[in-house]
VEXDREN-2710 file (C-alpha; in Angstrom, 1 decimal):
% VEXDREN-2710
k/r/px/py/pz
1/MET/169.6/219.4/202.6
2/CYS/171.5/216.3/203.7
3/ASP/172.4/213.3/201.7
4/ALA/169.7/210.7/202.2
5/ASN/171.2/207.8/200.3
6/PRO/173.3/205.7/202.7
7/ARG/174.4/202.3/201.5
8/ARG/172.0/199.5/202.3
9/ILE/173.4/196.5/204.1
10/LEU/174.7/193.7/201.9
11/THR/174.9/196.0/198.8
12/PHE/178.2/196.7/197.3
13/PRO/178.3/199.9/195.2
14/ALA/182.0/199.5/194.2
15/ILE/183.3/201.8/191.4
16/ARG/185.8/200.6/188.8
17/PRO/188.9/202.9/188.6
18/CYS/189.0/205.3/185.7
19/GLU/190.6/203.8/182.6
20/SER/193.0/206.7/182.3
21/VAL/194.4/206.3/185.8
22/SER/198.2/205.7/186.0
23/PRO/199.4/202.3/187.3
24/THR/201.5/204.1/189.9
25/THR/198.4/206.0/191.3
26/LEU/196.3/202.9/191.2
27/LEU/198.9/200.8/193.0
28/SER/199.1/203.4/195.8
29/SER/195.3/203.6/196.1
30/LEU/195.1/199.8/196.2
31/ILE/197.7/199.6/199.0
32/THR/195.8/202.2/201.0
33/LEU/192.6/200.3/200.5
34/SER/194.3/197.0/201.6
35/ASN/195.5/198.7/204.8
36/THR/191.9/199.9/205.5
37/ILE/190.6/196.4/205.1
38/SER/193.4/195.0/207.4
39/SER/192.2/197.4/210.1
40/TYR/189.0/195.2/210.5
41/LYS/191.2/192.6/212.4
42/LEU/190.5/194.7/215.5
43/LYS/186.7/194.4/215.1
44/PRO/184.4/191.6/216.3
45/PHE/182.7/189.3/213.9
46/TYR/179.4/187.8/215.2
47/THR/178.9/185.3/212.3
48/ASN/181.1/184.0/209.5
49/ALA/184.0/184.9/211.7
50/ARG/186.4/182.3/210.3
51/THR/185.7/183.2/206.7
52/ALA/186.1/186.9/207.4
53/LYS/189.4/186.2/209.1
54/ASP/190.5/184.1/206.1
55/SER/189.8/187.1/203.9
56/LEU/191.8/189.4/206.1
57/ARG/194.8/187.1/206.0
58/LEU/194.5/186.9/202.2
59/VAL/194.4/190.7/201.9
60/GLY/197.4/190.9/204.3
61/ASN/199.5/188.6/202.1
62/ILE/198.5/190.4/198.9
63/LEU/199.4/193.7/200.6
64/VAL/202.9/192.4/201.2
65/CYS/203.2/191.6/197.5
66/LEU/201.8/195.0/196.5
67/GLU/204.4/196.8/198.6
68/GLU/207.1/194.6/197.1
69/ILE/205.9/195.6/193.6
70/ARG/206.0/199.3/194.6
71/SER/209.5/198.9/196.0
72/ASP/210.9/196.9/193.0
73/GLU/209.0/198.8/190.3
74/PRO/208.5/202.5/191.1
75/ASN/206.8/202.9/187.8
76/PRO/204.7/199.7/187.2
77/ALA/204.1/198.7/183.6
78/SER/200.7/199.6/182.1
79/ALA/200.2/195.8/181.6
80/MET/199.4/195.6/185.3
81/LEU/196.5/198.1/185.0
82/LEU/193.9/195.5/184.2
83/SER/194.8/193.3/187.2
84/LEU/195.2/196.1/189.7
85/SER/191.9/197.7/188.6
86/GLU/190.1/194.4/189.1
87/LEU/191.7/194.0/192.6
88/HIS/190.7/197.5/193.5
89/PHE/187.1/196.9/192.5
90/VAL/186.9/193.6/194.4
91/PHE/188.6/195.0/197.5
92/GLN/186.0/197.7/197.6
93/LYS/183.3/195.0/197.8
94/LEU/185.2/193.2/200.4
95/GLN/185.5/196.3/202.6
96/PHE/181.7/196.8/202.3
97/LEU/181.1/193.1/203.3
98/LEU/183.4/193.3/206.3
99/GLU/181.8/196.5/207.3
100/ASP/178.4/194.7/207.4
101/CYS/179.8/191.7/209.2
102/THR/181.0/194.0/212.1
103/ARG/177.9/196.1/212.4
104/SER/176.7/196.1/216.0
105/ASP/173.1/196.8/215.1
106/ALA/172.6/194.1/212.5
107/ARG/173.7/190.9/214.2
108/VAL/170.4/189.1/213.9
109/TRP/170.0/190.0/210.3
110/MET/173.5/189.0/209.4
111/LEU/173.0/185.7/211.1
112/PHE/169.8/185.0/209.2
113/ARG/171.6/186.0/205.9
114/SER/174.8/184.2/206.8
115/GLU/174.5/181.8/203.9
116/LYS/174.2/184.7/201.5
117/VAL/177.1/186.4/203.2
118/LEU/179.2/183.2/202.8
119/ASN/178.4/183.2/199.0
120/GLN/179.5/186.8/198.8
121/PHE/182.9/185.9/200.3
122/ARG/183.2/183.0/197.9
123/ALA/182.5/185.2/194.9
124/ILE/185.1/187.7/196.2
125/PHE/187.8/185.0/196.6
126/ARG/187.1/183.7/193.1
127/SER/187.5/187.3/191.7
128/ILE/190.7/187.8/193.6
129/CYS/192.1/184.6/192.1
130/VAL/191.2/185.7/188.6
131/ALA/192.8/189.1/189.1
132/LEU/196.0/187.6/190.4
133/ASP/196.2/185.1/187.5
134/VAL/196.5/188.0/185.0
135/LEU/198.9/190.1/187.1
136/PRO/202.2/190.2/185.1
137/LEU/205.3/190.0/187.3
138/ASP/209.0/190.0/186.2
139/SER/210.6/189.1/189.5
140/MET/210.8/185.3/190.1
141/GLU/210.6/186.0/193.8
142/LEU/207.4/187.9/193.4
143/LYS/206.0/185.2/191.2
144/GLU/206.6/182.6/193.8
145/LEU/205.1/184.7/196.5
146/MET/202.0/185.6/194.5
147/GLY/201.7/181.9/193.6
148/LEU/201.5/181.0/197.3
149/VAL/198.9/183.7/197.8
150/LYS/196.8/182.4/194.9
151/ASN/197.1/178.9/196.3
152/GLN/195.9/180.1/199.6
153/ALA/192.9/181.8/198.0
154/SER/191.9/178.8/195.9
155/LYS/192.2/176.3/198.7
156/SER/190.5/178.3/201.4
157/ARG/187.6/176.3/203.0
158/LEU/184.8/178.8/202.9
159/GLU/182.1/177.2/205.0
160/LEU/179.7/178.1/207.8
161/LEU/181.0/177.2/211.2
162/ARG/179.0/174.4/212.8
163/GLU/178.2/176.8/215.6
164/ASP/176.8/179.4/213.2
165/GLN/174.7/176.7/211.5
166/GLY/173.3/175.5/214.9
167/ILE/172.4/179.0/216.0
168/LEU/170.8/179.8/212.6
169/GLU/168.6/176.7/212.9
170/GLN/167.6/177.7/216.5
171/LEU/166.6/181.2/215.2
172/ARG/164.5/179.6/212.5
173/SER/163.0/177.3/215.1
174/VAL/161.9/180.3/217.2
175/LEU/160.4/182.0/214.2
176/GLY/158.5/178.8/213.4
177/GLN/157.1/178.7/217.0
178/LEU/155.8/182.3/216.6
179/GLU/154.2/181.4/213.3
180/LEU/152.2/178.7/215.2
181/HIS/151.3/181.3/217.8
182/MET/153.5/179.6/220.4
183/ALA/155.6/181.4/222.8
184/PRO/159.3/181.0/221.9
185/ASN/161.4/178.7/224.0
186/PRO/163.1/181.1/226.4
187/GLU/166.3/179.0/226.7
188/ILE/166.7/178.8/222.9
189/LEU/166.0/182.5/222.4
190/LYS/168.4/183.4/225.2
191/ARG/171.1/181.1/223.6
192/VAL/170.7/182.9/220.2
193/LEU/171.0/186.3/221.8
194/ASP/174.0/185.3/223.9
195/TYR/175.8/183.9/220.8
196/LEU/175.3/187.2/219.1
197/GLY/176.5/189.2/222.1
198/ILE/173.1/190.9/222.5
199/SER/173.1/191.1/226.3
200/SER/171.3/194.4/227.1
201/TRP/168.2/196.3/226.4
202/SER/170.0/199.0/224.4
203/GLU/171.7/196.4/222.2
204/CYS/168.4/194.7/221.5
205/ASN/166.8/198.1/220.7
206/LYS/169.6/198.8/218.2
207/GLU/168.6/195.6/216.3
208/ILE/165.0/196.8/216.3
209/LYS/165.9/200.2/214.9
210/PHE/168.0/198.7/212.2
211/MET/165.3/196.4/211.1
212/ASP/162.7/199.2/211.1
213/SER/165.0/201.2/208.9
214/GLU/165.5/198.2/206.5
215/ILE/161.7/197.7/206.4
216/GLY/161.4/201.4/205.3
217/LEU/163.9/200.8/202.5
218/GLU/162.5/197.4/201.5
219/ARG/159.0/198.9/201.1
220/SER/160.4/201.2/198.4
221/ASP/161.8/198.1/196.6
222/THR/159.5/196.7/193.9
223/LYS/160.5/193.1/194.8
224/LYS/160.1/193.4/198.6
225/SER/161.6/189.9/198.9
226/ASP/162.9/190.4/202.4
227/LEU/159.9/192.3/203.8
228/GLY/158.2/189.5/205.6
229/ILE/161.2/188.1/207.3
230/LEU/162.3/191.6/208.4
231/TYR/158.9/192.1/210.1
232/SER/159.2/188.7/211.7
233/LEU/162.7/189.3/213.1
234/MET/161.8/192.8/214.3
235/GLY/158.7/191.3/216.1
236/LEU/160.9/188.7/217.7
237/MET/163.4/191.3/218.9
238/ILE/160.6/193.5/220.3
239/TYR/159.3/190.4/222.2
240/SER/162.9/189.9/223.5
241/ARG/163.3/193.5/224.5
242/CYS/160.0/193.4/226.5
243/THR/160.3/190.0/228.1
244/ILE/164.0/189.0/228.4
245/PHE/165.6/192.2/229.4
246/THR/163.2/192.8/232.2
247/VAL/165.6/194.9/234.4
248/GLY/167.3/196.3/231.3
249/ASP/169.1/199.6/230.9
250/CYS/166.3/201.5/229.3
251/ASP/166.9/204.5/231.5
252/LYS/170.5/204.7/230.2
253/SER/169.1/204.6/226.6
254/PRO/168.4/208.2/225.5
255/PHE/164.7/207.9/224.9
256/ASN/164.3/211.6/225.1
257/GLY/167.2/211.9/222.8
258/ASP/165.7/209.6/220.2
259/ASP/162.1/210.7/220.6
260/HIS/161.8/214.1/222.2
261/SER/164.7/215.7/220.4
262/ASN/163.4/214.5/217.1
263/ASN/160.1/216.1/217.9
264/GLN/161.8/219.3/218.9
265/PHE/163.8/219.3/215.7
266/VAL/160.8/218.6/213.5
267/THR/158.6/221.2/215.2
268/SER/161.3/223.9/215.1
269/LEU/161.5/223.6/211.3
270/ASN/159.9/226.3/209.2
271/LEU/157.1/224.7/207.2
272/ASP/158.4/226.6/204.2
273/ASP/161.5/224.5/204.2
274/LEU/159.4/221.5/203.3
275/ARG/157.6/223.1/200.4
276/CYS/158.6/222.6/196.8
277/PRO/160.1/225.9/195.5
278/ILE/158.1/225.4/192.3
279/SER/154.6/224.4/193.5
280/LEU/154.9/225.9/197.0
281/GLU/153.1/222.9/198.3
282/ILE/154.5/220.4/200.9
283/MET/156.6/218.0/198.9
284/THR/155.4/214.4/198.8
285/ASP/158.3/212.9/196.8
286/PRO/161.3/215.2/197.3
287/VAL/164.2/214.8/194.9
288/THR/167.5/216.6/194.7
289/ILE/169.1/217.8/191.4
290/ILE/172.7/218.4/190.6
291/THR/172.8/221.9/192.1
292/GLY/171.9/220.5/195.5
293/HIS/168.4/222.0/195.6
294/THR/165.4/219.8/196.4
295/TYR/162.0/219.9/194.6
296/ASP/158.9/217.7/194.4
297/ARG/159.4/215.1/191.7
298/SER/156.3/215.9/189.7
299/SER/157.1/219.6/189.7
300/ILE/160.7/219.4/188.6
301/GLU/159.9/216.7/186.0
302/LYS/157.4/219.1/184.5
303/TRP/160.0/221.9/184.6
304/PHE/162.6/219.8/182.7
305/GLY/159.9/218.4/180.4
306/SER/158.9/221.9/179.2
307/GLY/162.5/222.4/178.0
308/HIS/164.1/224.3/180.9
309/LEU/167.7/223.2/181.5
310/THR/168.3/225.4/184.6
311/CYS/167.8/225.1/188.3
312/PRO/164.5/226.9/189.0
313/LYS/165.8/228.3/192.3
314/THR/169.2/229.7/191.2
315/GLY/168.8/229.9/187.4
316/GLU/172.1/228.0/187.0
317/LYS/172.4/226.1/183.7
318/ILE/172.7/222.3/184.2
319/ASN/173.6/219.5/181.8
320/ASN/172.5/216.6/184.0
321/CYS/168.8/216.2/184.8
322/LYS/169.3/213.2/187.1
323/LEU/166.9/213.2/190.1
324/VAL/168.1/211.7/193.4
325/SER/165.4/210.7/196.0
326/ASN/165.9/212.7/199.2
327/LEU/164.8/210.1/201.8
328/CYS/166.0/212.3/204.7
329/ILE/163.7/215.2/203.7
330/LYS/160.9/212.7/202.9
331/ASN/161.1/211.2/206.4
332/ILE/161.2/214.7/208.0
333/ILE/158.1/215.7/206.1
334/LYS/156.3/212.6/207.2
335/GLN/157.2/213.2/210.8
336/TYR/156.3/216.9/210.6
337/CYS/152.9/216.1/209.1
338/LEU/152.3/213.4/211.8
339/GLU/153.2/215.7/214.7
340/ASN/151.4/218.8/213.3
341/ARG/148.3/217.1/212.0
342/ILE/148.9/218.2/208.4
343/SER/147.0/216.1/205.8
344/MET/148.9/214.6/203.0
345/ALA/145.9/212.9/201.4
346/GLY/147.1/214.1/197.9
347/SER/150.1/211.8/198.0
348/LYS/149.4/208.2/197.0
349/SER/153.0/207.2/197.9
350/ILE/152.7/208.5/201.4
351/GLN/149.4/206.7/201.8
352/ARG/151.0/203.5/200.7
353/GLU/153.8/203.9/203.1
354/THR/151.6/204.6/206.1
355/THR/149.1/201.7/205.6
356/HIS/151.8/199.2/206.6
357/THR/151.4/200.4/210.2
358/THR/147.9/198.9/210.4
359/THR/149.3/195.3/210.2
360/ALA/152.2/193.5/211.9
361/GLY/153.7/192.6/208.5
362/SER/153.8/188.9/209.1
363/VAL/152.2/186.1/211.1
364/ALA/155.2/185.7/213.3
365/ALA/155.5/189.4/214.0
366/GLU/151.8/189.6/214.9
367/ALA/152.1/186.8/217.4
368/ALA/155.3/188.3/218.9
369/ILE/153.8/191.7/219.4
370/LYS/150.6/190.3/221.0
371/MET/152.6/188.2/223.4
372/ALA/154.8/191.1/224.3
373/VAL/151.8/193.3/224.9
374/ASP/150.1/190.7/227.1
375/PHE/153.3/190.5/229.2
376/LEU/153.4/194.3/229.6
377/ALA/149.7/194.5/230.5
378/ASP/150.3/192.0/233.3
379/CYS/153.3/194.0/234.6
380/LEU/151.2/197.2/234.8
381/VAL/148.8/195.4/237.2
382/VAL/150.9/193.0/239.3
383/GLY/154.5/194.1/238.7
384/THR/156.8/195.8/241.1
385/SER/157.4/199.5/240.9
386/GLU/160.5/198.8/238.7
387/ALA/158.5/196.5/236.5
388/LYS/155.8/199.0/236.1
389/HIS/158.3/201.7/235.1
390/LYS/159.8/199.3/232.5
391/ALA/156.4/198.4/231.2
392/THR/155.2/202.0/230.8
393/TYR/158.4/202.8/229.0
394/GLU/158.0/199.8/226.6
395/ILE/154.3/200.8/226.0
396/ARG/155.4/204.3/225.2
397/LEU/157.8/203.0/222.6
398/LEU/155.3/200.5/221.1
399/SER/152.4/202.9/221.0
400/LYS/154.5/205.4/219.0
401/SER/155.4/203.2/216.1
402/SER/152.2/201.8/214.6
403/VAL/148.4/201.6/214.5
404/PHE/148.6/197.8/214.9
405/ASN/150.6/198.2/218.1
406/ARG/148.1/200.7/219.5
407/ALA/145.2/198.3/218.7
408/CYS/146.9/195.4/220.5
409/LEU/147.7/197.5/223.5
410/VAL/144.1/198.8/223.8
411/GLU/142.7/195.3/223.4
412/ALA/145.0/194.1/226.1
413/GLY/143.4/196.6/228.5
414/VAL/146.4/198.9/229.2
415/VAL/144.4/202.2/229.1
416/PRO/142.7/201.9/232.5
417/SER/146.0/200.7/234.0
418/LEU/147.9/203.7/232.5
419/LEU/145.3/206.1/233.9
420/ASP/145.8/204.6/237.4
421/LEU/149.6/204.9/237.0
422/ILE/149.6/208.6/236.1
423/CYS/148.3/209.3/239.6
424/LEU/151.4/207.6/241.3
425/ARG/153.9/209.8/242.9
426/ASN/156.6/208.5/240.7
427/PRO/157.9/211.1/238.1
428/LYS/159.3/208.5/235.6
429/ILE/156.2/206.3/235.6
430/GLN/154.0/209.3/235.3
431/GLU/155.9/210.7/232.4
432/ASN/156.0/207.4/230.5
433/ALA/152.4/206.5/231.2
434/THR/151.2/210.0/230.1
435/ALA/153.3/209.8/226.9
436/ALA/151.9/206.3/226.2
437/LEU/148.3/207.7/226.6
438/LEU/149.2/210.5/224.2
439/ASN/150.3/208.0/221.6
440/LEU/147.3/205.7/222.2
441/SER/144.9/208.6/222.1
442/LYS/145.5/208.8/218.4
443/TYR/143.4/205.6/218.2
444/SER/139.7/206.2/218.4
445/LYS/138.9/203.3/220.8
446/THR/141.4/204.8/223.3
447/GLN/139.5/208.1/223.4
448/LYS/136.3/206.5/224.5
449/LEU/138.1/204.4/227.1
450/VAL/139.8/207.4/228.6
451/VAL/136.5/209.3/229.0
452/GLU/134.5/206.3/230.3
453/ASN/137.2/205.6/232.9
454/GLY/137.3/209.1/234.3
455/GLY/140.5/209.9/232.5
456/LEU/139.8/213.6/231.7
457/GLU/140.1/214.8/235.2
458/LEU/143.2/212.7/235.7
459/ILE/144.9/214.0/232.6
460/LEU/144.0/217.6/233.5
461/GLU/145.6/217.0/236.9
462/VAL/148.8/215.9/235.2
463/ALA/148.7/218.9/232.9
464/GLN/148.3/221.2/235.9
465/ASN/150.5/219.6/238.5
466/GLY/152.6/216.9/236.8
467/PHE/156.0/216.3/238.4
468/LYS/157.9/217.0/235.1
469/MET/157.2/219.5/232.4
470/GLU/157.4/216.6/229.9
471/ALA/154.5/214.9/231.6
472/ARG/152.5/218.1/231.5
473/GLN/153.4/218.5/227.8
474/HIS/152.2/215.0/227.0
475/ALA/148.9/215.5/228.9
476/ALA/148.2/218.6/226.8
477/GLY/148.9/216.6/223.7
478/THR/146.5/213.9/224.9
479/LEU/143.8/216.6/225.4
480/PHE/144.3/217.7/221.8
481/TYR/143.5/214.2/220.5
482/LEU/140.5/213.8/222.8
483/ALA/139.2/217.2/221.6
484/SER/139.2/215.9/218.0
485/VAL/135.8/214.2/218.9
486/ASP/132.8/216.7/218.9
487/GLU/131.2/215.1/221.9
488/TYR/134.4/215.3/224.0
489/ARG/135.0/219.0/223.1
490/ASP/131.8/219.8/224.9
491/ILE/132.7/217.5/227.9
492/ILE/136.2/218.9/228.3
493/GLY/134.9/222.5/228.0
494/ARG/132.5/221.9/230.8
495/ILE/135.3/221.1/233.2
496/PRO/136.0/224.5/234.8
497/ARG/139.7/224.3/234.9
498/SER/140.4/222.8/231.4
499/ILE/141.0/226.0/229.5
500/PRO/142.8/227.8/232.4
501/VAL/145.2/224.8/232.8
502/LEU/146.0/224.9/229.1
503/MET/146.5/228.7/229.2
504/GLU/148.9/228.3/232.1
505/LEU/151.0/225.9/230.0
506/VAL/151.0/228.4/227.2
507/LEU/152.2/231.0/229.6
508/ASN/154.9/229.1/231.5
509/GLY/155.7/225.9/229.5
510/THR/158.5/225.0/227.2
511/ASP/158.0/225.7/223.5
512/ARG/156.8/222.1/222.8
513/CYS/154.5/222.3/225.8
514/LYS/153.1/225.7/224.6
515/LYS/152.5/224.2/221.2
516/ASN/150.6/221.2/222.6
517/ALA/148.5/223.4/224.8
518/LEU/147.7/225.8/221.9
519/VAL/146.6/223.0/219.5
520/ALA/144.4/221.6/222.4
521/ILE/142.8/225.0/222.8
522/LEU/142.2/225.2/219.1
523/GLY/140.6/221.8/219.2
524/LEU/138.2/222.9/222.0
525/LEU/137.3/226.0/220.1
526/MET/135.9/223.8/217.3
527/TYR/132.9/223.6/219.6
528/PRO/131.2/227.0/219.5
529/GLU/130.1/227.0/223.2
530/ASN/133.8/227.0/224.2
531/HIS/134.4/230.4/222.5
532/TRP/132.9/232.6/225.2
533/LYS/134.6/230.5/227.9
534/ALA/138.0/231.1/226.3
535/LEU/137.3/234.8/225.9
536/ALA/136.2/235.1/229.5
537/PHE/139.4/233.5/230.8
538/GLY/141.5/236.0/228.8
539/ILE/142.8/233.9/226.0
540/VAL/143.1/236.9/223.6
541/PRO/145.6/239.0/225.6
542/LEU/147.7/235.9/226.2
543/LEU/147.9/235.2/222.4
544/ILE/148.6/238.8/221.5
545/ASP/151.5/238.8/224.0
546/LEU/152.8/235.6/222.3
547/LEU/152.6/237.4/218.9
548/ARG/154.7/240.3/220.2
549/SER/157.6/237.9/220.5
550/TRP/156.7/236.2/217.2
551/ASN/160.3/235.8/216.0
552/GLN/161.2/233.4/218.9
553/CYS/159.2/230.4/217.6
554/GLU/157.4/230.4/214.3
555/ASP/155.2/227.4/215.2
556/LEU/153.7/229.2/218.2
557/VAL/152.9/232.1/215.9
558/ILE/151.0/229.9/213.5
559/ASP/149.0/228.3/216.2
560/SER/148.2/231.6/218.0
561/LEU/147.0/233.1/214.7
562/ALA/144.9/230.0/214.0
563/ILE/143.2/230.4/217.4
564/LEU/142.6/234.1/216.9
565/ALA/141.2/233.5/213.4
566/ASN/138.8/231.0/214.9
567/LEU/137.7/233.5/217.6
568/GLY/137.4/236.2/214.9
569/ARG/134.6/234.4/213.3
570/ASN/132.1/236.2/215.6
571/SER/131.7/239.8/216.8
572/ASN/132.6/239.0/220.4
573/GLY/135.9/237.6/219.4
574/VAL/136.7/240.6/217.3
575/LEU/135.7/243.0/220.1
576/ALA/138.0/241.1/222.5
577/ILE/140.9/241.4/220.0
578/LEU/140.2/245.1/219.4
579/SER/140.1/245.8/223.1
580/CYS/143.8/244.7/223.4
581/GLY/145.1/248.1/222.3
582/ASP/147.6/247.6/219.6
583/ALA/146.4/244.0/218.7
584/VAL/145.7/244.9/215.1
585/ASP/149.1/246.6/214.7
586/VAL/150.8/243.5/216.2
587/ILE/149.0/241.2/213.8
588/VAL/149.8/243.4/210.8
589/ASP/153.4/243.5/211.9
590/VAL/153.6/239.7/211.9
591/VAL/152.0/239.5/208.4
592/CYS/154.4/242.0/207.0
593/SER/157.6/240.7/208.7
594/THR/157.3/236.9/209.0
595/PRO/159.1/234.8/206.3
596/SER/156.6/232.0/206.8
597/LYS/153.8/231.6/204.2
598/ALA/151.7/229.7/206.8
599/SER/151.9/232.6/209.3
600/ARG/151.0/235.1/206.6
601/GLU/148.1/233.0/205.5
602/TYR/146.7/232.6/209.0
603/GLY/147.3/236.3/209.7
604/VAL/145.4/237.4/206.5
605/THR/142.6/234.9/207.5
606/LEU/142.3/236.7/210.8
607/LEU/142.4/240.2/209.4
608/LEU/139.7/239.2/206.8
609/ALA/137.5/237.8/209.6
610/MET/138.0/241.0/211.6
611/CYS/137.0/243.1/208.7
612/THR/134.0/241.0/208.1
613/ASN/132.8/240.9/211.7
614/GLY/134.4/244.1/213.1
615/GLY/133.2/246.5/210.5
616/VAL/134.6/249.7/209.2
617/ASN/136.8/250.5/212.3
618/VAL/139.0/247.5/211.6
619/VAL/139.2/248.4/207.8
620/ARG/140.1/252.0/208.6
621/VAL/143.1/250.8/210.8
622/LEU/144.3/248.4/208.0
623/VAL/144.0/251.1/205.3
624/SER/146.1/253.4/207.3
625/ASN/148.9/250.8/207.4
626/ALA/150.6/251.2/204.0
627/SER/153.1/248.3/204.6
628/LEU/150.3/245.7/204.5
629/MET/149.6/245.9/200.8
630/GLY/153.1/244.6/199.8
631/PRO/152.7/241.2/201.6
632/LEU/149.1/240.9/200.3
633/TYR/150.2/241.3/196.7
634/SER/153.1/238.9/197.3
635/MET/150.6/236.3/198.4
636/LEU/148.7/236.8/195.2
637/ALA/151.8/235.9/193.3
638/GLU/153.4/233.2/195.5
639/GLY/150.7/231.7/197.7
640/GLY/148.5/228.6/197.1
641/SER/145.0/228.8/195.8
642/ARG/143.5/229.2/199.3
643/ALA/145.9/231.9/200.4
644/THR/145.5/233.8/197.1
645/LYS/141.7/233.8/197.5
646/LYS/141.9/235.3/201.0
647/ALA/144.5/237.9/200.1
648/SER/142.4/238.9/197.1
649/SER/139.3/239.3/199.3
650/LEU/141.1/241.5/201.8
651/ILE/142.6/243.6/199.0
652/LYS/139.2/244.1/197.6
653/ILE/137.8/245.2/200.9
654/LEU/140.6/247.7/201.4
655/HIS/140.2/249.1/197.8
656/GLU/136.5/249.5/198.2
657/PHE/137.0/251.4/201.4
658/ASN/139.5/253.7/199.7
659/GLU/137.2/254.3/196.8
660/GLU/134.2/255.0/199.0
661/ASN/136.2/257.5/201.0
662/ALA/137.6/259.1/197.9
663/SER/134.1/259.4/196.5
664/SER/132.8/260.8/199.7
665/THR/135.6/263.4/199.9
666/THR/135.0/264.5/196.3
667/THR/131.3/264.9/196.9
668/THR/131.9/266.9/200.0
669/THR/134.4/269.1/198.3
670/ARG/132.1/269.8/195.4
671/ARG/129.3/270.7/197.8
672/HIS/131.5/273.5/199.3
673/VAL/133.0/274.9/196.1
674/PRO/131.2/278.1/195.0
675/PHE/129.7/278.3/191.5
676/VAL/131.9/280.4/189.2
677/ASN/130.7/281.7/185.9
678/VAL/133.2/281.4/183.1
679/TRP/132.9/284.0/180.4
END
């Protein structure tokens, strides 16, 4: 588990040196810290540049004095400890502040907060003066040198540059225009961006990602004082990214690295890694304890509250029950549940965090997003090929991030245009347009528009013959969301090639493509009439072959077992499974060997359905496999309530079969044993 508590911008978690530290050690550490601060001379400052450079000069002069002290007094007096300790503490804060001032992804935010930043510099200068006042020095030369340094610090003019003030006012002016639902003045907006050195699509996108991250952190803050302005600034930068950087360098920006790779990482996780070791349920508020292990907050609090002072996983005794929120794991869980359609309805905190996506967050952000969307919708219709490529790419990004964005895009009429574009013989446009449709299809109004505009055949065509496997993958994912509607399951199932196309993707696609195709098939099977069609096309042998290589990708095993369990609800499905030779043995092998609780649960669900609908022949095969009982009893001890119930039902069926056989054997034996008189 990785550390998920990076420092927030404009926070200064400085630590005071230990009281028992020696003056010599503290002086050496302070000199090292001063050298680190001095290295910021080589970095660009986008706002408060003059003040930052003043602070660097001040630290440089103090560094000279400190080195003189170390040279003249190899063993500094303990009387210096207080002053050196205070300087060390203040210099830590200064380093954090300089680090923030040179961040390449927070230029807009640092401009907006430039007055607060200036006040931080002022406070640091005052603290430095106080620390130098109480620094005892014996050498007259050092006293004079330090006096000059203090004089410099006290007389420094710490003010915003006139240029900074002017650009800040122009930024506020642009936000004011958005709040009045007016398009920002392009010359003013361009002037602000140029001043901050934001001259490309990727630099603009960095700003958006930073603000999105800050919004996530701000939402967990009870005060939420900066939330509205963060939304407004992010909306403005999205508008800028879409409209100003029209040619842009979005192809150079690793969209697949940011998006696709994340999906690959999330889907390759074992779901068990996201479960609390105590409750065995998916964690909703993961926290890490001193041993480094992560638990759900409510579970570990109950553990500690009941008097246990050990790590539940290792048994190690602990003397510190501090819980640290693991935001990294929390974000992974949220992404996993989103991508894999796992409900987290039991978590109020997750619900609170996802509701923000239904609104823009502020009036200015709402106006900015709607204006950007209108611009992109026009580009889809009348733009050049390059403009259409850029527009589909932007829509792909916007449609991924929030429900509000999807609603705006649908209302702007982009769905019919995207359907037209997936037919173009342009691999990049096709991929981006299909990915955008996948994201938009999570929104109910999109599903209706796709079907009404003849989109099912078009999406199936991409799934079958798309230029890139990524486009075919996105098409399969789109079919999954369309199949979430009862009416559309029937319509899609009536298209002769729908199930064969998805099966071909399962056979020859990438793992992510296979997964999307499998969940689309599972969605179609929610409509009973599609069962016999899937069986007729040979879905069962395909899935059994996938299970034979179950150790390659656990996600595919889970989805395959879920489909087979669905088919096993009726006798035709069970017959199809039994006709695959060693199918039962393959399923039992997965249940006995997989480390995944989810795979075991789906496997037991399938075996239970086969026993119920396949009769005694299935039960006889399972009884003959002695290795099955171990995993079943493990599920009774470790599984959730649903898994426990299914395992218990299957164990009961197997025991009853054994008892009936034993009874029958005993009766038969007695019938053939001759009567013997005992005298």
